[in-house]
Backbone as CSV, one residue per row, in Angstrom:
resi,resn,N_x,N_y,N_z,CA_x,CA_y,CA_z,C_x,C_y,C_z
1,UNK,-57.088,-54.496,47.067,-57.746,-54.206,45.799,-58.063,-52.640,45.605
2,UNK,-58.314,-52.012,46.744,-58.614,-50.561,46.569,-57.426,-49.898,46.201
3,UNK,-56.234,-50.351,46.705,-54.930,-49.630,46.405,-54.579,-49.914,44.855
4,UNK,-54.738,-51.131,44.455,-54.450,-51.350,43.041,-55.388,-50.558,42.081
5,UNK,-56.660,-50.481,42.546,-57.599,-49.667,41.718,-57.255,-48.234,41.730
6,UNK,-56.642,-47.765,42.910,-56.198,-46.372,42.867,-54.981,-46.123,42.043
7,UNK,-54.157,-47.155,41.922,-52.959,-46.856,41.102,-53.010,-47.058,39.620
8,UNK,-54.107,-47.825,39.304,-54.236,-48.155,37.780,-54.464,-46.887,36.979
9,UNK,-55.319,-45.971,37.362,-55.518,-44.708,36.587,-54.157,-44.031,36.272
10,UNK,-53.338,-43.921,37.302,-52.032,-43.162,37.093,-51.087,-44.064,36.122
11,UNK,-51.106,-45.416,36.281,-50.284,-46.187,35.384,-50.648,-45.984,33.909
12,UNK,-52.011,-46.195,33.812,-52.537,-46.062,32.410,-52.270,-44.702,31.847
13,UNK,-52.374,-43.680,32.687,-52.104,-42.252,32.144,-50.662,-42.213,31.635
14,UNK,-49.708,-42.753,32.441,-48.346,-42.648,31.992,-48.045,-43.500,30.715
15,UNK,-48.701,-44.592,30.578,-48.569,-45.300,29.360,-49.210,-44.641,28.156
16,UNK,-50.215,-44.001,28.366,-50.782,-43.083,27.228,-49.883,-41.960,26.789
17,UNK,-49.290,-41.311,27.834,-48.356,-40.307,27.497,-47.139,-40.688,26.809
18,UNK,-46.567,-41.992,27.061,-45.386,-42.484,26.382,-45.879,-42.793,24.977
19,UNK,-46.992,-43.367,24.720,-47.445,-43.708,23.371,-47.619,-42.420,22.612
20,UNK,-48.275,-41.485,23.213,-48.450,-40.175,22.442,-47.092,-39.614,22.030
21,UNK,-46.100,-39.579,22.897,-44.828,-38.985,22.632,-44.237,-39.773,21.482
22,UNK,-44.304,-41.220,21.530,-43.715,-41.887,20.341,-44.358,-41.585,19.052
23,UNK,-45.674,-41.308,19.090,-46.455,-41.025,17.969,-46.087,-39.644,17.317
24,UNK,-45.885,-38.743,18.391,-45.452,-37.371,17.796,-43.979,-37.506,17.176
25,UNK,-43.066,-38.261,17.816,-41.785,-38.427,17.282,-41.803,-39.062,15.810
26,UNK,-42.704,-40.086,15.550,-42.879,-40.606,14.359,-43.398,-39.841,13.384
27,UNK,-44.423,-39.021,13.864,-45.015,-38.066,12.810,-43.910,-36.952,12.452
28,UNK,-43.080,-36.503,13.394,-41.979,-35.543,13.136,-41.070,-36.141,12.137
29,UNK,-40.729,-37.366,12.252,-39.746,-38.017,11.421,-40.321,-38.265,10.120
30,UNK,-41.591,-38.424,9.889,-42.193,-38.680,8.610,-42.963,-37.495,8.058
31,UNK,-42.475,-36.347,8.403,-43.174,-35.123,7.785,-42.902,-35.085,6.294
32,UNK,-41.646,-35.339,5.904,-41.339,-35.193,4.451,-41.250,-36.655,3.868
33,UNK,-41.156,-37.705,4.673,-41.193,-39.069,4.127,-42.336,-39.893,4.740
34,UNK,-43.444,-39.601,4.308,-44.521,-40.228,4.913,-44.674,-41.727,4.412
35,UNK,-45.460,-42.613,4.997,-45.469,-44.069,4.662,-46.007,-44.276,3.388
36,UNK,-46.914,-43.374,2.848,-47.569,-43.709,1.537,-46.778,-43.220,0.429
37,UNK,-45.586,-42.452,0.594,-44.668,-42.091,-0.445,-43.425,-42.873,-0.389
38,UNK,-42.703,-43.193,-1.503,-41.545,-43.966,-1.493,-40.348,-43.192,-0.746
39,UNK,-39.405,-43.724,-0.102,-38.274,-43.175,0.465,-37.318,-42.464,-0.492
40,UNK,-36.813,-41.317,-0.291,-35.928,-40.706,-1.296,-34.659,-41.431,-1.672
41,UNK,-34.232,-41.283,-2.791,-32.939,-41.767,-3.348,-32.965,-43.389,-3.252
42,UNK,-34.085,-43.943,-3.623,-34.274,-45.442,-3.616,-33.913,-45.852,-5.085
43,UNK,-33.892,-44.948,-6.048,-33.852,-45.409,-7.480,-33.028,-44.425,-8.177
44,UNK,-32.434,-44.754,-9.378,-31.639,-43.762,-10.140,-32.463,-42.528,-10.512
45,UNK,-33.786,-42.644,-10.651,-34.599,-41.400,-11.014,-34.700,-40.518,-9.926
46,UNK,-34.675,-41.084,-8.638,-34.671,-40.164,-7.494,-33.295,-39.325,-7.351
47,UNK,-32.282,-40.012,-7.706,-30.944,-39.375,-7.684,-30.874,-38.352,-8.791
48,UNK,-31.322,-38.615,-9.926,-31.385,-37.697,-11.074,-32.269,-36.405,-10.714
49,UNK,-33.381,-36.632,-10.097,-34.229,-35.416,-9.703,-33.444,-34.602,-8.592
50,UNK,-32.780,-35.241,-7.709,-32.096,-34.495,-6.705,-30.961,-33.698,-7.413
51,UNK,-30.186,-34.146,-8.298,-29.248,-33.417,-9.032,-29.833,-32.293,-9.789
52,UNK,-31.018,-32.529,-10.440,-31.709,-31.419,-11.204,-32.082,-30.316,-10.211
53,UNK,-32.453,-30.681,-9.024,-32.873,-29.625,-7.963,-31.698,-28.884,-7.674
54,UNK,-30.515,-29.517,-7.487,-29.364,-28.795,-7.065,-28.912,-27.878,-8.180
55,UNK,-29.016,-28.288,-9.403,-28.457,-27.554,-10.492,-29.367,-26.289,-10.645
56,UNK,-30.711,-26.424,-10.486,-31.679,-25.294,-10.607,-31.375,-24.286,-9.442
57,UNK,-31.172,-24.791,-8.305,-30.866,-23.931,-7.157,-29.508,-23.110,-7.393
58,UNK,-28.480,-23.935,-7.876,-27.254,-23.180,-8.137,-27.438,-22.150,-9.225
59,UNK,-28.225,-22.393,-10.215,-28.440,-21.309,-11.291,-29.070,-20.108,-10.717
60,UNK,-30.025,-20.340,-9.829,-30.776,-19.166,-9.265,-29.844,-18.430,-8.330
61,UNK,-28.925,-19.026,-7.595,-27.983,-18.381,-6.732,-27.045,-17.558,-7.654
62,UNK,-26.538,-18.135,-8.637,-25.616,-17.408,-9.595,-26.328,-16.222,-10.220
63,UNK,-27.681,-16.382,-10.486,-28.403,-15.305,-11.226,-28.595,-14.002,-10.278
64,UNK,-28.873,-14.390,-9.119,-29.416,-13.264,-8.225,-28.190,-12.819,-7.405
65,UNK,-27.000,-13.458,-7.359,-25.858,-13.013,-6.716,-25.276,-11.691,-7.255
66,UNK,-25.409,-11.547,-8.520,-24.964,-10.350,-9.227,-25.671,-9.087,-8.758
67,UNK,-26.918,-9.264,-8.363,-27.791,-7.997,-7.929,-27.794,-7.867,-6.363
68,UNK,-27.121,-8.746,-5.616,-27.072,-8.715,-4.251,-25.883,-7.911,-3.662
69,UNK,-25.706,-7.936,-2.413,-24.618,-7.170,-1.822,-23.412,-8.101,-1.704
70,UNK,-22.227,-7.492,-1.837,-20.967,-8.182,-1.670,-20.238,-7.827,-0.410
71,UNK,-20.852,-7.291,0.572,-20.346,-6.938,1.860,-19.973,-8.164,2.620
72,UNK,-18.763,-8.280,3.058,-18.305,-9.251,3.897,-17.473,-8.705,5.063
73,UNK,-17.039,-9.475,5.949,-16.317,-9.041,7.142,-14.948,-8.605,6.663
74,UNK,-14.406,-8.997,5.597,-12.995,-8.612,5.220,-12.976,-7.250,4.615
75,UNK,-14.042,-6.956,3.727,-13.963,-5.698,3.028,-14.844,-4.593,3.577
76,UNK,-15.279,-4.830,4.854,-15.921,-3.702,5.575,-15.081,-3.314,6.849
77,UNK,-15.449,-2.170,7.464,-14.610,-1.658,8.492,-14.996,-2.421,9.804
78,UNK,-14.008,-2.806,10.531,-14.082,-3.385,11.788,-13.301,-2.693,12.811
79,UNK,-13.667,-2.533,14.039,-12.896,-1.783,15.155,-11.550,-2.141,15.276
80,UNK,-11.254,-3.321,15.081,-9.834,-3.809,15.280,-8.901,-3.605,14.099
81,UNK,-9.454,-3.130,13.013,-8.623,-2.986,11.773,-7.651,-1.833,12.009
82,UNK,-8.033,-0.785,12.639,-7.069,0.312,12.811,-5.850,-0.049,13.688
83,UNK,-5.908,-1.107,14.481,-4.788,-1.572,15.321,-3.993,-2.545,14.563
84,UNK,-4.626,-3.609,13.933,-3.924,-4.676,13.323,-3.711,-4.398,11.747
85,UNK,-4.659,-3.664,11.107,-4.486,-3.475,9.693,-4.767,-1.959,9.519
86,UNK,-3.681,-1.135,9.683,-3.996,0.278,9.636,-3.968,0.712,8.143
87,UNK,-4.324,1.899,7.873,-4.423,2.547,6.534,-3.150,3.031,6.232
88,UNK,-2.798,3.073,4.864,-1.542,3.679,4.394,-1.817,5.233,4.337
89,UNK,-0.730,6.077,4.283,-0.888,7.464,4.170,-1.686,7.916,3.034
90,UNK,-1.685,7.268,1.933,-2.536,7.682,0.780,-4.007,7.203,0.828
91,UNK,-4.220,6.223,1.654,-5.581,5.810,1.990,-6.253,6.438,3.091
92,UNK,-5.722,7.393,3.936,-6.305,8.084,4.988,-7.234,9.141,4.422
93,UNK,-8.549,9.185,4.890,-9.493,10.034,4.382,-10.268,10.779,5.610
94,UNK,-11.040,11.682,5.230,-11.791,12.433,6.266,-12.779,11.623,6.897
95,UNK,-13.389,10.666,6.149,-14.296,9.708,6.717,-13.717,8.801,7.811
96,UNK,-12.558,8.391,7.567,-11.755,7.441,8.521,-11.491,8.294,9.713
97,UNK,-11.253,9.599,9.624,-10.841,10.368,10.926,-12.245,10.670,11.597
98,UNK,-13.260,11.013,10.943,-14.545,11.095,11.550,-15.004,9.840,12.233
99,UNK,-14.905,8.657,11.623,-15.289,7.499,12.300,-14.476,7.195,13.500
100,UNK,-13.189,7.604,13.462,-12.338,7.484,14.855,-12.700,8.514,15.865
101,UNK,-13.537,9.469,15.465,-13.730,10.415,16.648,-12.603,11.471,16.819
102,UNK,-11.896,11.658,15.637,-10.701,12.606,15.779,-11.170,14.091,15.774
103,UNK,-12.406,14.402,15.532,-12.807,15.823,15.380,-13.366,16.343,16.696
104,UNK,-13.539,15.421,17.778,-14.024,16.046,19.000,-12.911,16.627,19.898
105,UNK,-13.011,17.817,20.232,-11.994,18.597,21.133,-12.558,18.625,22.510
106,UNK,-12.042,19.522,23.180,-12.401,19.722,24.623,-13.549,20.806,24.684
107,UNK,-13.925,21.128,25.943,-14.928,22.102,26.125,-14.350,23.370,25.544
108,UNK,-15.334,24.306,25.243,-15.005,25.691,24.724,-14.141,26.551,25.739
109,UNK,-14.490,26.360,26.912,-13.745,27.075,27.978,-12.231,26.770,28.066
110,UNK,-11.815,25.463,27.551,-10.542,25.012,27.657,-9.721,25.322,26.423
111,UNK,-10.340,26.056,25.346,-9.713,26.283,24.012,-8.439,27.003,24.208
112,UNK,-7.352,26.501,23.735,-6.101,27.395,23.750,-6.149,28.338,22.653
113,UNK,-5.808,29.529,22.929,-5.724,30.621,21.792,-5.061,30.241,20.668
114,UNK,-3.906,29.581,20.718,-3.159,29.238,19.565,-3.601,28.022,18.740
115,UNK,-4.604,27.433,19.195,-5.364,26.355,18.463,-6.423,26.940,17.664
116,UNK,-6.718,28.228,17.558,-7.835,28.815,16.849,-7.735,28.514,15.355
117,UNK,-6.630,28.382,14.731,-6.580,28.085,13.194,-7.004,26.641,12.906
118,UNK,-7.083,25.818,13.847,-7.381,24.435,13.686,-8.885,24.108,14.159
119,UNK,-9.495,24.991,14.542,-10.925,24.795,15.200,-11.837,25.161,14.176
120,UNK,-12.881,24.272,13.969,-13.915,24.399,12.940,-15.105,25.173,13.495
121,UNK,-15.375,24.933,14.691,-16.391,25.647,15.495,-16.791,25.058,16.797
122,UNK,-17.973,25.331,17.276,-18.316,24.906,18.666,-19.779,24.269,18.432
123,UNK,-19.863,23.102,19.019,-21.115,22.366,19.035,-21.457,21.816,20.346
124,UNK,-22.661,22.219,20.993,-22.920,21.784,22.310,-21.912,22.039,23.275
125,UNK,-21.198,23.201,23.283,-20.228,23.558,24.183,-18.846,22.893,23.979
126,UNK,-18.666,21.970,22.917,-17.464,21.258,22.590,-16.829,21.728,21.267
127,UNK,-15.622,22.048,21.400,-14.812,22.387,20.213,-14.564,21.343,19.200
128,UNK,-15.004,21.724,17.986,-14.967,20.817,16.818,-13.657,21.037,16.104
129,UNK,-12.799,20.064,15.845,-11.541,20.241,15.140,-11.803,20.173,13.648
130,UNK,-11.067,21.027,12.955,-11.240,21.113,11.572,-10.271,20.018,10.858
131,UNK,-11.000,18.955,10.483,-10.273,17.838,9.881,-9.695,18.115,8.499
132,UNK,-10.124,19.180,7.858,-9.476,19.491,6.586,-8.113,20.095,6.727
133,UNK,-7.757,20.507,7.932,-6.460,20.812,8.238,-5.554,19.761,8.920
134,UNK,-6.352,18.740,9.505,-5.680,17.614,10.191,-5.192,16.549,9.063
135,UNK,-5.973,16.290,7.970,-5.542,15.335,6.982,-4.135,15.797,6.272
136,UNK,-3.966,16.927,5.810,-2.770,17.338,5.175,-1.471,17.336,6.188
137,UNK,-1.840,17.717,7.493,-0.708,17.642,8.477,-0.417,16.204,8.804
138,UNK,-1.378,15.341,8.837,-1.060,13.938,9.033,-0.216,13.361,7.864
139,UNK,-0.531,13.770,6.689,0.333,13.246,5.496,1.625,13.806,5.568
140,UNK,1.760,15.093,5.984,3.071,15.780,6.180,3.945,14.955,7.117
141,UNK,3.374,14.669,8.260,4.094,13.805,9.238,4.438,12.439,8.794
142,UNK,3.500,11.810,7.937,3.924,10.479,7.413,5.001,10.600,6.408
143,UNK,5.085,11.684,5.655,6.238,11.948,4.725,7.574,12.064,5.538
144,UNK,7.408,12.695,6.649,8.635,13.020,7.429,9.018,11.646,8.078
145,UNK,8.237,10.867,8.611,8.506,9.581,9.120,9.144,8.618,8.011
146,UNK,8.615,8.553,6.854,9.145,7.680,5.737,10.575,8.258,5.465
147,UNK,10.799,9.521,5.404,12.151,10.168,5.069,13.161,9.758,6.130
148,UNK,12.735,9.813,7.547,13.639,9.587,8.478,14.165,8.095,8.455
149,UNK,13.102,7.159,8.304,13.438,5.768,8.263,14.282,5.329,6.982
150,UNK,13.865,6.067,5.938,14.664,5.685,4.643,16.078,6.032,4.728
151,UNK,16.388,7.045,5.689,17.820,7.523,5.824,18.428,6.855,7.106
152,UNK,17.969,5.648,7.373,18.581,4.853,8.495,18.435,5.642,9.731
153,UNK,17.302,6.313,10.048,17.028,6.904,11.285,16.165,6.116,12.263
154,UNK,16.165,6.465,13.434,15.390,5.813,14.443,14.184,6.560,14.927
155,UNK,13.125,5.862,15.167,11.824,6.540,15.522,11.461,5.944,16.846
156,UNK,10.933,6.795,17.778,10.433,6.288,19.080,8.942,6.857,19.265
157,UNK,8.014,5.834,19.405,6.668,6.150,19.782,6.387,6.216,21.194
158,UNK,5.816,7.305,21.656,5.571,7.535,23.015,4.075,7.656,23.395
159,UNK,3.505,6.809,24.238,2.107,6.849,24.609,2.060,6.105,25.918
160,UNK,1.944,6.977,27.015,2.062,6.554,28.348,0.754,6.265,29.011
161,UNK,-0.319,6.271,28.415,-1.644,5.875,28.925,-1.787,4.331,28.782
162,UNK,-2.579,3.713,29.614,-2.807,2.365,29.519,-3.363,1.815,28.148
163,UNK,-4.326,2.670,27.590,-4.907,2.313,26.386,-4.149,2.540,25.130
164,UNK,-2.928,3.186,25.339,-1.981,3.534,24.263,-0.787,2.555,24.259
165,UNK,-0.749,1.653,25.178,0.538,0.833,25.243,0.589,-0.204,23.981
166,UNK,-0.598,-0.833,23.748,-0.618,-1.736,22.636,-0.531,-1.009,21.313
167,UNK,-0.936,0.269,21.316,-0.861,0.973,19.970,0.637,1.381,19.681
168,UNK,1.427,1.806,20.671,2.856,2.162,20.473,3.629,0.908,20.215
169,UNK,3.322,-0.271,20.848,4.024,-1.438,20.554,3.840,-2.037,19.250
170,UNK,2.554,-1.988,18.649,2.287,-2.429,17.457,2.912,-1.552,16.284
171,UNK,2.938,-0.179,16.634,3.507,0.630,15.629,4.969,0.458,15.468
172,UNK,5.756,0.198,16.653,7.210,-0.041,16.634,7.443,-1.280,15.934
173,UNK,6.670,-2.329,16.287,6.895,-3.580,15.649,6.653,-3.541,14.179
174,UNK,5.727,-2.781,13.653,5.539,-2.661,12.230,6.612,-2.128,11.502
175,UNK,7.404,-1.168,12.073,8.458,-0.556,11.383,9.658,-1.604,11.505
176,UNK,9.972,-2.117,12.527,11.082,-3.041,12.569,12.177,-2.632,13.616
177,UNK,13.427,-2.990,13.349,14.413,-2.711,14.405,14.788,-1.157,14.538
178,UNK,14.288,-0.362,13.515,14.578,1.068,13.603,13.652,1.809,14.523
179,UNK,12.649,1.188,15.068,11.711,1.839,15.922,11.626,1.235,17.278
180,UNK,11.272,2.216,18.217,11.105,1.828,19.623,9.881,2.462,20.210
181,UNK,9.518,2.014,21.442,8.298,2.490,21.952,8.441,2.744,23.482
182,UNK,7.661,3.746,23.921,7.714,3.864,25.452,6.207,3.947,25.909
183,UNK,5.731,3.045,26.532,4.426,2.785,26.957,4.241,3.057,28.461
184,UNK,5.128,2.891,29.278,4.863,2.971,30.713,5.101,4.388,31.293
185,UNK,6.345,4.813,31.149,6.751,6.204,31.681,8.079,6.526,31.145
186,UNK,8.083,7.877,30.698,9.381,8.455,30.198,10.151,8.795,31.402
187,UNK,11.336,8.162,31.527,12.302,8.350,32.380,12.986,9.859,32.288
188,UNK,12.904,10.710,33.239,13.467,11.996,33.130,14.956,11.794,33.002
189,UNK,15.488,12.622,32.003,16.903,12.605,31.828,17.268,11.532,30.826
190,UNK,16.368,10.901,29.947,16.689,9.828,29.123,17.562,10.449,27.939
191,UNK,17.380,11.691,27.574,18.081,12.282,26.495,19.166,13.253,26.988
192,UNK,18.686,14.053,28.036,19.630,14.974,28.576,20.712,14.593,29.548
193,UNK,20.420,13.347,30.102,21.439,12.759,31.107,21.672,11.375,30.739
194,UNK,21.888,11.055,29.401,22.078,9.647,28.966,23.317,9.198,29.387
195,UNK,24.340,9.804,29.569,25.604,9.360,30.040,25.520,8.667,31.442
196,UNK,24.745,9.314,32.324,24.596,8.770,33.683,23.608,7.555,33.618
197,UNK,22.705,7.479,32.819,21.586,6.479,32.700,22.126,5.171,31.997
198,UNK,22.837,5.324,30.897,23.165,4.224,30.015,24.601,3.882,30.229
199,UNK,25.412,4.817,30.651,26.894,4.547,30.797,27.680,5.027,29.530
200,UNK,28.897,5.210,29.747,29.744,5.631,28.629,29.934,4.625,27.431
201,UNK,29.948,3.279,27.908,30.217,2.341,26.768,28.863,2.283,25.874
202,UNK,27.684,2.316,26.467,26.602,2.284,25.707,26.297,3.488,24.776
203,UNK,26.541,4.715,25.406,26.510,5.884,24.590,27.432,6.105,23.481
204,UNK,28.586,5.398,23.608,29.567,5.453,22.439,29.420,4.368,21.499
205,UNK,28.890,3.252,21.897,28.790,2.136,20.918,27.435,2.007,20.293
206,UNK,26.378,2.506,20.846,25.027,2.501,20.201,24.396,3.906,20.107
207,UNK,23.479,3.876,19.359,22.598,5.142,19.093,21.563,5.247,20.096
208,UNK,21.796,6.179,20.966,20.892,6.344,22.183,19.815,7.475,21.720
209,UNK,20.372,8.503,21.077,19.591,9.649,20.753,18.625,9.311,19.463
210,UNK,17.360,9.305,19.502,16.572,9.038,18.278,16.587,10.136,17.383
211,UNK,16.139,9.834,16.199,16.093,10.950,15.076,14.624,11.529,14.924
212,UNK,13.602,10.952,15.532,12.348,11.386,15.419,11.462,10.707,16.660
213,UNK,10.711,11.454,17.309,9.942,11.077,18.507,8.512,11.426,18.147
214,UNK,7.611,10.568,18.203,6.131,10.718,18.033,5.410,10.543,19.283
215,UNK,4.619,11.604,19.715,3.838,11.462,20.990,2.464,11.415,20.751
216,UNK,1.786,10.441,21.275,0.369,10.266,21.179,-0.468,11.025,22.252
217,UNK,0.228,11.319,23.441,-0.436,12.216,24.412,0.655,13.189,24.896
218,UNK,0.885,14.224,24.075,2.043,15.150,24.447,1.928,15.902,25.686
219,UNK,0.621,16.184,26.105,0.475,17.059,27.447,0.999,16.347,28.564
220,UNK,0.834,14.997,28.661,1.337,14.151,29.735,2.706,13.889,29.729
221,UNK,3.465,14.153,28.522,4.872,13.909,28.332,5.607,15.237,27.984
222,UNK,5.200,16.388,28.669,5.741,17.657,28.302,7.287,17.727,28.697
223,UNK,7.642,17.007,29.671,9.080,16.919,30.035,9.843,16.243,28.899
224,UNK,9.254,15.196,28.358,9.989,14.421,27.257,10.056,15.417,26.080
225,UNK,9.118,16.314,25.762,9.150,17.104,24.632,10.281,18.157,24.951
226,UNK,10.434,18.615,26.176,11.367,19.627,26.476,12.816,19.075,26.348
227,UNK,12.983,17.737,26.621,14.302,17.117,26.427,14.598,16.943,24.827
228,UNK,13.566,16.742,24.147,13.736,16.662,22.617,14.046,17.929,22.049
229,UNK,13.522,19.069,22.575,13.883,20.380,22.199,15.318,20.739,22.429
230,UNK,15.799,20.330,23.679,17.150,20.580,24.071,18.039,19.848,23.164
231,UNK,17.750,18.736,22.674,18.649,17.903,21.852,18.438,18.066,20.427
232,UNK,17.437,18.965,20.062,17.228,19.296,18.580,16.593,18.110,17.858
233,UNK,15.755,17.420,18.615,15.193,16.183,17.871,13.769,16.571,17.403
234,UNK,13.503,16.334,16.220,12.051,16.755,15.752,10.961,15.815,16.295
235,UNK,9.880,16.444,16.627,8.725,15.753,17.292,7.538,15.921,16.446
236,UNK,6.726,14.850,16.596,5.336,14.906,16.008,4.458,14.425,17.177
237,UNK,3.251,15.188,17.275,2.402,15.033,18.330,0.962,15.210,17.991
238,UNK,0.095,14.471,18.641,-1.450,14.669,18.503,-1.852,15.717,19.392
239,UNK,-2.287,16.889,18.841,-2.556,18.154,19.579,-4.112,18.290,19.588
240,UNK,-4.581,18.310,20.806,-6.031,18.583,21.140,-6.297,20.170,21.249
241,UNK,-7.493,20.438,21.457,-7.899,21.907,21.499,-7.427,22.587,22.703
242,UNK,-7.062,21.837,23.837,-6.501,22.484,24.930,-5.027,22.635,25.041
243,UNK,-4.325,22.251,23.935,-2.872,22.245,23.931,-2.452,23.277,22.866
244,UNK,-1.339,23.798,23.257,-0.682,24.816,22.279,0.033,23.915,21.199
245,UNK,-0.296,24.216,19.887,0.280,23.350,18.895,1.729,23.608,18.690
246,UNK,2.328,24.609,19.254,3.737,24.933,19.138,4.621,24.073,20.086
247,UNK,4.064,23.267,20.887,4.831,22.506,21.844,5.558,21.322,21.032
248,UNK,5.063,20.997,19.988,5.758,19.846,19.047,6.183,20.575,17.675
249,UNK,6.982,19.948,17.102,7.492,20.576,15.784,6.535,20.387,14.696
250,UNK,5.909,19.267,14.621,4.912,18.819,13.703,3.698,18.408,14.409
251,UNK,2.674,19.330,14.448,1.355,19.066,15.158,0.402,18.391,14.192
252,UNK,-0.393,17.428,14.844,-1.517,16.854,14.127,-2.746,17.164,15.021
253,UNK,-3.535,18.201,14.634,-4.781,18.394,15.450,-5.764,17.319,15.344
254,UNK,-5.903,16.784,16.618,-6.982,15.653,16.731,-7.274,15.394,18.087
255,UNK,-8.274,14.512,18.340,-8.651,14.121,19.685,-7.610,13.222,20.251
256,UNK,-6.897,13.717,21.341,-5.746,12.865,21.875,-6.365,11.978,23.016
257,UNK,-7.738,11.953,23.308,-8.233,11.104,24.314,-8.996,9.920,23.660
258,UNK,-8.999,9.794,22.466,-9.666,8.758,21.687,-8.661,7.674,21.232
259,UNK,-8.818,6.481,21.885,-7.907,5.424,21.408,-7.985,5.043,19.984
260,UNK,-9.198,5.186,19.383,-9.256,5.032,17.937,-8.517,5.916,17.196
261,UNK,-8.618,7.180,17.511,-7.924,8.240,16.735,-6.420,7.906,16.819
262,UNK,-5.903,7.571,18.039,-4.535,7.308,18.244,-4.057,6.118,17.424
263,UNK,-4.960,5.065,17.386,-4.683,3.920,16.575,-4.462,4.248,14.999
264,UNK,-5.470,5.010,14.617,-5.304,5.509,13.211,-4.184,6.281,12.832
265,UNK,-3.833,7.185,13.547,-2.682,8.077,13.459,-1.358,7.345,13.585
266,UNK,-1.218,6.585,14.673,0.004,5.775,14.761,0.056,4.748,13.701
267,UNK,-1.052,4.099,13.280,-0.894,3.224,12.169,-0.493,3.753,10.889
268,UNK,-0.984,4.963,10.556,-0.644,5.603,9.279,0.838,6.024,9.393
269,UNK,1.366,6.501,10.491,2.783,6.804,10.659,3.709,5.649,10.514
270,UNK,3.180,4.526,11.157,4.026,3.331,11.077,4.071,2.670,9.733
271,UNK,2.942,2.787,9.013,3.062,2.280,7.634,3.987,3.145,6.783
272,UNK,3.934,4.376,7.002,4.949,5.274,6.291,6.344,4.880,6.609
273,UNK,6.526,4.563,7.967,7.887,4.224,8.346,8.349,2.800,7.651
274,UNK,7.336,1.920,7.524,7.652,0.660,6.927,7.907,0.759,5.325
275,UNK,7.378,1.823,4.793,7.537,2.175,3.342,8.912,2.730,3.212
276,UNK,9.282,3.626,4.273,10.654,4.138,4.185,11.736,3.041,4.315
277,UNK,11.488,2.120,5.139,12.358,0.965,5.308,12.487,0.159,4.115
278,UNK,11.456,-0.005,3.355,11.418,-0.766,2.079,12.279,-0.023,1.009
279,UNK,12.170,1.403,1.059,12.957,2.220,0.066,14.355,2.180,0.427
280,UNK,14.689,2.014,1.712,16.119,1.859,2.141,16.647,0.496,1.753
281,UNK,15.854,-0.435,1.905,16.408,-1.845,1.531,16.639,-1.897,0.026
282,UNK,15.691,-1.217,-0.713,15.833,-1.221,-2.251,17.050,-0.424,-2.653
283,UNK,17.475,0.630,-1.927,18.655,1.397,-2.280,19.970,0.593,-1.879
284,UNK,19.898,-0.246,-0.800,21.019,-1.156,-0.483,21.228,-2.101,-1.524
285,UNK,20.097,-2.746,-1.962,20.155,-3.733,-3.007,20.842,-3.132,-4.349
286,UNK,20.511,-1.857,-4.755,20.964,-1.295,-5.855,22.491,-0.880,-5.684
287,UNK,22.926,-0.503,-4.470,24.335,-0.245,-4.209,25.092,-1.518,-4.236
288,UNK,24.484,-2.620,-3.746,25.398,-3.894,-3.773,25.392,-4.325,-5.166
289,UNK,24.423,-4.115,-5.982,24.382,-4.513,-7.451,25.503,-3.662,-8.157
290,UNK,25.568,-2.482,-7.889,26.552,-1.584,-8.567,28.014,-1.941,-8.190
291,UNK,28.216,-2.274,-6.852,29.476,-2.595,-6.359,29.888,-3.873,-7.003
292,UNK,28.988,-4.874,-7.087,29.447,-6.121,-7.612,29.669,-6.090,-9.190
293,UNK,29.009,-5.157,-9.862,29.316,-4.983,-11.264,30.647,-4.260,-11.417
294,UNK,30.929,-3.285,-10.436,32.222,-2.611,-10.503,33.395,-3.485,-10.268
295,UNK,33.263,-4.472,-9.335,34.293,-5.429,-9.033,34.498,-6.287,-10.152
296,UNK,33.437,-6.781,-10.768,33.581,-7.604,-12.013,34.318,-6.952,-13.024
297,UNK,34.016,-5.595,-13.231,34.690,-4.805,-14.307,36.193,-4.660,-14.010
298,UNK,36.540,-4.433,-12.752,37.958,-4.393,-12.371,38.682,-5.635,-12.596
299,UNK,37.990,-6.863,-12.361,38.703,-8.020,-12.445,38.960,-8.323,-13.870
300,UNK,38.142,-7.840,-14.870,38.395,-8.003,-16.228,39.474,-6.950,-16.795
301,UNK,39.964,-6.082,-15.974,41.047,-5.121,-16.286,40.407,-3.867,-16.890
302,UNK,39.226,-3.577,-16.748,38.635,-2.361,-17.163,38.160,-1.435,-16.166
303,UNK,38.286,-0.229,-16.164,38.029,0.738,-15.150,36.813,1.662,-15.562
304,UNK,36.046,1.157,-16.592,34.888,2.144,-16.964,33.749,2.054,-15.933
305,UNK,32.997,2.875,-16.074,31.828,3.133,-15.003,30.755,2.174,-15.418
306,UNK,30.150,1.438,-14.420,29.298,0.463,-14.566,27.875,1.039,-14.386
307,UNK,27.100,1.271,-15.254,25.740,1.933,-14.983,24.757,1.022,-14.467
308,UNK,23.852,1.541,-13.767,22.646,0.685,-13.201,21.707,0.533,-14.251
309,UNK,21.361,-0.707,-14.636,20.266,-0.954,-15.605,18.826,-1.163,-15.086
310,UNK,18.778,-1.161,-13.682,17.428,-1.392,-13.108,16.556,-0.134,-13.249
């Protein structure tokens, strides 16, 4: 009896706790639908009142939406946009270059004397690159890339750092079959000793020598730049404050250690190359149209010149 008397308080306590939990759940469930009020949507009037509330809420949303912000994920800058959705050459701005960190150079003690025309000043011992000169030079390089691709030329993107491999691959894929990329290592003698590397059949049947080479880290690929100079191949390169801008033919002064700056510049150049390919396709279509009109005119027995009406 003493044992049962000792257990009864514990049993009664657990029963009370269960009942209190059930009562709490019932109260939570009936916060908005208490027992003294009718359950919602039990009559047509309840349904009509619900529809009226929805209409009033929609009217308020439509009224205040005009005064709110329209910023979304699609129309705002995201870090991955420079790699997957780059800017066109006409859309490149100083703010985009600053956001990419293209204005940061190396230490003042590492400044190359030939880089002085592109230096804005020194801040905290770091050389600041003048982006007012970077933007027109970037657009000049974009015009060159567009012209080379439009004339059926080949372009090679070179970026041998691990963080630049995806950049050069995306840039080459964006242009198409006229572009190639080197992301691992530039093999010495690729241009100067191509007969021994590729063989006589490949060098005779295919175009091994590119028409334009773009370097994202030119200082680490100085031997490749030397080969391009020997073969008289124009070069474009991102030149930092510790590099002589004369090592490449078309220099773009910017931070060569920033992956975002490399993504921005390579993206702009690749978009320009894609525009050049579109121009080339358009010219080919016009030539085919002229040729077909000329053949039809010869079939009718006339030899007059068929003008293009497009």
